[in-house]
C-alpha positions as CSV (number, residue, x, y, z in Angstrom):
1,M,22.3,-2.0,-22.9
2,K,22.2,-2.5,-19.2
3,T,21.6,-6.0,-18.0
4,V,19.9,-6.9,-14.7
5,K,19.6,-10.6,-13.9
6,P,16.3,-12.2,-12.9
7,F,16.2,-13.1,-9.2
8,V,14.8,-16.6,-10.0
9,K,15.8,-19.3,-12.4
10,W,12.7,-20.1,-14.5
11,A,11.8,-22.8,-17.0
12,G,12.0,-21.1,-20.4
13,G,13.7,-18.0,-19.1
14,K,14.6,-15.5,-21.8
15,S,18.0,-14.3,-20.7
16,Q,19.7,-16.2,-23.5
17,L,17.2,-14.8,-26.2
18,L,17.4,-11.2,-25.2
19,D,19.5,-10.1,-28.2
20,E,16.9,-11.6,-30.5
21,I,13.9,-10.2,-28.6
22,R,15.5,-6.8,-28.4
23,K,15.3,-6.6,-32.2
24,K,11.6,-6.6,-31.8
25,Y,11.4,-3.7,-29.4
26,P,9.7,-0.4,-30.6
27,E,11.9,2.7,-30.6
28,K,10.2,4.1,-27.6
29,I,8.4,2.1,-24.8
30,E,6.1,4.4,-22.9
31,R,3.7,1.6,-21.7
32,Y,4.7,-2.0,-21.1
33,C,2.7,-5.1,-20.3
34,E,3.8,-8.7,-19.7
35,P,0.9,-11.0,-19.0
36,F,3.1,-14.1,-18.2
37,V,6.0,-12.5,-16.4
38,G,7.8,-15.6,-15.2
39,G,11.4,-14.9,-14.5
40,G,11.1,-11.4,-15.9
41,A,14.3,-11.2,-18.0
42,V,12.5,-9.1,-20.7
43,L,10.7,-7.0,-18.0
44,L,14.0,-6.2,-16.3
45,D,15.6,-5.4,-19.7
46,V,12.8,-3.0,-20.6
47,L,12.8,-1.3,-17.2
48,S,16.6,-0.9,-17.2
49,N,16.9,0.6,-20.7
50,Y,13.6,2.2,-21.7
51,H,12.1,3.4,-18.4
52,P,8.4,3.2,-19.4
53,N,5.9,5.4,-17.6
54,E,3.3,2.7,-17.0
55,V,4.0,-1.0,-16.5
56,L,1.7,-3.9,-15.8
57,I,3.0,-7.4,-15.1
58,N,0.9,-10.5,-14.4
59,D,1.4,-14.2,-13.6
60,I,-1.1,-16.8,-12.6
61,N,1.4,-18.3,-10.2
62,A,0.4,-16.7,-6.9
63,E,3.7,-17.5,-5.1
64,L,5.7,-15.9,-7.9
65,A,3.5,-12.8,-7.9
66,N,3.8,-12.6,-4.1
67,T,7.6,-12.8,-4.4
68,Y,7.7,-9.9,-6.9
69,R,5.5,-7.8,-4.6
70,Q,7.6,-8.5,-1.5
71,V,10.9,-7.8,-3.4
72,K,9.3,-4.5,-4.6
73,A,7.9,-3.5,-1.2
74,I,10.1,-4.9,1.6
75,T,13.3,-6.0,0.0
76,D,15.3,-5.6,3.3
77,D,13.2,-8.2,5.1
78,V,13.5,-10.7,2.2
79,I,17.3,-10.1,2.0
80,A,17.7,-10.6,5.8
81,M,15.9,-13.9,5.7
82,L,17.9,-15.1,2.7
83,K,21.2,-14.2,4.4
84,I,20.3,-16.3,7.3
85,M,19.3,-19.3,5.1
86,Q,22.5,-18.9,3.1
87,E,24.7,-18.8,6.3
88,Q,23.0,-21.9,7.6
89,Y,22.7,-24.0,4.4
90,I,26.1,-23.5,2.7
91,P,28.4,-25.0,5.5
92,M,26.2,-28.1,5.9
93,D,27.0,-31.6,4.6
94,G,24.8,-33.6,2.3
95,E,22.4,-35.1,4.8
96,A,22.1,-32.0,6.9
97,R,21.4,-30.0,3.7
98,K,18.7,-32.5,2.7
99,E,16.9,-32.2,6.0
100,Y,17.2,-28.4,5.9
101,Y,15.9,-28.2,2.3
102,Y,12.8,-30.4,3.0
103,S,12.0,-28.6,6.2
104,K,12.0,-25.3,4.3
105,R,9.9,-26.9,1.5
106,D,7.3,-28.0,4.2
107,R,7.2,-24.6,5.7
108,F,6.7,-23.0,2.2
109,N,3.8,-25.4,1.6
110,E,2.3,-24.5,5.0
111,L,2.3,-20.8,4.0
112,I,0.6,-21.7,0.7
113,L,-2.1,-23.6,2.5
114,Q,-2.6,-20.6,4.8
115,S,-2.7,-18.2,1.8
116,Q,0.1,-16.2,3.6
117,N,1.5,-13.5,1.3
118,T,4.5,-12.5,3.3
119,A,8.2,-11.7,3.1
120,E,8.9,-15.1,4.6
121,K,7.1,-16.9,1.8
122,A,9.0,-14.8,-0.8
123,A,12.3,-15.6,0.8
124,L,11.5,-19.3,0.9
125,F,10.4,-19.1,-2.7
126,I,13.8,-17.8,-3.7
127,F,15.7,-20.2,-1.4
128,L,13.9,-23.2,-2.9
129,N,14.4,-21.9,-6.4
130,R,18.1,-21.6,-5.8
131,T,18.5,-25.0,-4.2
132,C,15.9,-27.3,-5.9
133,F,16.5,-29.6,-8.8
134,N,17.2,-27.5,-12.0
135,G,15.5,-24.4,-10.6
136,L,12.1,-25.9,-11.5
137,Y,8.8,-24.7,-10.1
138,R,6.4,-27.5,-10.1
139,V,3.3,-28.3,-8.0
140,N,1.1,-31.3,-7.5
141,G,-2.7,-31.4,-8.0
142,K,-3.2,-29.7,-4.6
143,G,-0.9,-26.8,-5.5
144,M,1.9,-28.0,-3.2
145,F,5.5,-27.4,-4.3
146,N,7.1,-30.8,-4.8
147,V,10.5,-30.4,-6.5
148,P,13.3,-32.4,-4.9
149,M,16.6,-30.9,-3.7
150,G,19.2,-30.1,-6.3
151,A,22.9,-30.9,-6.2
152,Y,24.5,-27.5,-6.2
153,K,27.7,-27.2,-4.2
154,N,27.7,-23.5,-3.5
155,P,24.4,-21.9,-4.7
156,L,24.0,-18.1,-4.4
157,I,21.0,-17.9,-2.2
158,C,21.2,-14.2,-1.4
159,D,22.2,-12.0,-4.2
160,E,21.7,-8.8,-2.2
161,S,22.9,-6.2,-4.8
162,N,20.8,-7.7,-7.6
163,L,17.7,-7.8,-5.4
164,L,18.2,-4.1,-4.5
165,K,18.5,-3.2,-8.1
166,I,15.3,-5.1,-9.0
167,S,13.4,-3.5,-6.1
168,K,14.2,0.0,-7.5
169,L,13.2,-1.1,-11.0
170,L,9.8,-2.4,-9.7
171,K,9.0,0.8,-7.9
172,N,6.3,1.9,-10.3
173,V,5.3,-1.5,-11.6
174,E,1.7,-2.8,-11.1
175,I,1.8,-6.5,-10.2
176,K,-1.2,-8.6,-10.8
177,C,-1.9,-12.3,-10.2
178,G,-4.6,-13.8,-12.4
179,D,-5.7,-14.7,-15.9
180,Y,-3.6,-13.0,-18.7
181,K,-6.9,-11.8,-20.2
182,D,-7.3,-9.4,-17.3
183,C,-4.4,-7.4,-18.8
184,G,-6.6,-6.5,-21.8
185,E,-8.0,-3.4,-20.3
186,F,-4.6,-1.9,-19.7
187,I,-3.4,-2.5,-23.3
188,D,-3.9,0.2,-25.8
189,N,-2.2,1.4,-29.0
190,R,0.7,2.9,-27.1
191,T,1.6,-0.4,-25.3
192,F,4.4,-2.8,-26.0
193,V,3.3,-6.3,-25.0
194,Y,5.6,-9.2,-24.5
195,I,3.8,-12.6,-24.1
196,D,5.7,-15.7,-22.9
197,P,3.1,-18.3,-22.1
198,P,3.7,-21.9,-20.9
199,Y,5.4,-23.5,-24.0
200,R,3.6,-26.1,-26.0
201,P,5.5,-29.4,-25.2
202,L,7.6,-30.8,-28.0
203,N,6.9,-34.3,-26.7
204,T,5.4,-36.0,-23.6
205,T,8.7,-35.8,-21.7
206,S,9.3,-32.1,-22.2
207,N,6.2,-30.8,-20.4
208,F,7.4,-28.3,-17.8
209,T,4.1,-26.3,-17.7
210,S,3.0,-27.5,-14.3
211,Y,4.1,-24.4,-12.4
212,T,0.5,-24.0,-11.4
213,S,-2.3,-26.6,-11.1
214,C,-3.9,-25.1,-14.1
215,E,-3.6,-26.7,-17.6
216,F,-2.3,-24.8,-20.6
217,G,-2.9,-27.1,-23.5
218,D,-3.7,-26.6,-27.2
219,K,-7.1,-25.2,-26.4
220,Q,-5.5,-22.5,-24.2
221,Q,-2.9,-21.8,-26.9
222,I,-5.7,-21.1,-29.4
223,E,-7.5,-18.8,-27.0
224,L,-4.2,-16.9,-26.4
225,A,-3.8,-16.5,-30.2
226,K,-7.2,-14.9,-30.3
227,F,-6.2,-12.6,-27.4
228,V,-3.1,-11.6,-29.4
229,D,-5.3,-10.9,-32.5
230,M,-7.6,-8.7,-30.3
231,I,-4.8,-6.6,-28.7
232,A,-3.1,-6.3,-32.1
233,E,-6.3,-4.8,-33.5
234,K,-6.1,-2.2,-30.7
235,G,-2.8,-1.1,-32.2
236,A,-0.5,-2.6,-29.5
237,H,3.0,-3.6,-30.4
238,V,3.0,-7.4,-29.6
239,V,5.7,-10.1,-29.4
240,V,5.0,-13.7,-28.5
241,S,7.4,-16.5,-27.7
242,N,6.7,-20.2,-27.9
243,S,8.2,-23.6,-28.8
244,D,8.7,-24.6,-32.4
245,P,6.7,-27.8,-33.0
246,K,8.9,-28.4,-36.1
247,N,11.7,-29.5,-33.9
248,A,9.8,-32.7,-33.3
249,N,7.7,-32.9,-36.5
250,A,8.4,-30.9,-39.6
251,D,4.8,-31.1,-40.6
252,D,3.4,-29.7,-37.4
253,N,2.0,-26.2,-38.4
254,F,0.0,-25.6,-35.2
255,F,1.5,-22.1,-34.5
256,D,1.8,-21.2,-38.2
257,E,-1.9,-21.7,-38.5
258,I,-3.2,-20.0,-35.3
259,Y,-0.8,-17.0,-35.8
260,S,-1.3,-16.8,-39.5
261,K,-2.1,-13.1,-39.3
262,H,1.3,-12.4,-37.8
263,N,5.0,-12.7,-38.6
264,I,6.8,-15.7,-37.3
265,S,10.6,-15.8,-36.9
266,R,12.6,-18.9,-35.8
267,V,15.5,-18.3,-33.5
268,M,18.0,-20.7,-31.9
269,A,18.0,-21.3,-28.2
270,S,19.6,-23.9,-25.8
271,R,17.3,-26.4,-24.2
272,M,18.2,-25.5,-20.7
273,I,16.1,-28.0,-18.7
274,N,16.2,-31.7,-19.3
275,S,16.9,-34.6,-17.0
276,K,19.4,-36.0,-19.4
277,S,22.4,-34.1,-20.7
278,S,21.9,-35.7,-24.1
279,G,18.5,-33.9,-24.3
280,R,20.1,-30.5,-24.1
281,G,21.3,-28.5,-27.1
282,E,20.3,-25.9,-29.7
283,I,16.7,-26.0,-30.8
284,S,14.5,-23.6,-32.7
285,E,12.0,-21.3,-30.9
286,L,9.3,-19.0,-32.2
287,L,9.1,-15.2,-32.0
288,I,5.8,-14.1,-33.3
289,S,5.0,-10.4,-33.9
290,N,2.3,-8.2,-35.4
291,F,4.7,-6.1,-37.4
């Protein structure tokens, strides 16, 4: 199997679970849909190895969707800007880096306020993702990116060869930004659908779902389960990822109940994002499928 790395680090990214998710792929993938594309590890795996004829991806994060579009359409412009930022940032000392990082964060937020969907904003998105704390994407109530600078010594800001590979893979991919339910019309009985929503927090300190200013709580998880029921009735081949509440409470059957019509597997994954190293380690995650 060919492997192409996502161009962003993303909370809950699926690179480490690809071997388990691959076991759920259908033999042929002619149509593919990913309503919460995020970092796109599964998307890139499917594009690299199955070459579907029709692909729709979606994310509610407008800045992420813009970055996919810019990488697809004008990769050379994005790469040129990233090269400049890499050449400027890497030789700097700590204080200079700090000043540079926050100036780029301010510029990125300016472009958000101006609703500018440009190559510059995409390049800034990737720069900030590569240099911010833990690769998080988090916004405040006004939708402004507010993650502080990370402590990476030599971050790879411009991965030119990987971006060029991804641009080619995205050539025939339709990219939407909006509610996942808008993907319903595309999905039919020939479609493989992978759904990776904001995870249900295991506790109050593990909530990393604020990558938009929109809430995704238990009510939204229940609505998503109903959407999964609906597309499964269409005959789509569906796989859903989520956190396993039983890591924190063995009696918590939330997902077992709302996905009672489907098969639930528990797989082991590393907790990749935690402010304390003691909070990182192997935990169970859910893979839910309708077959």
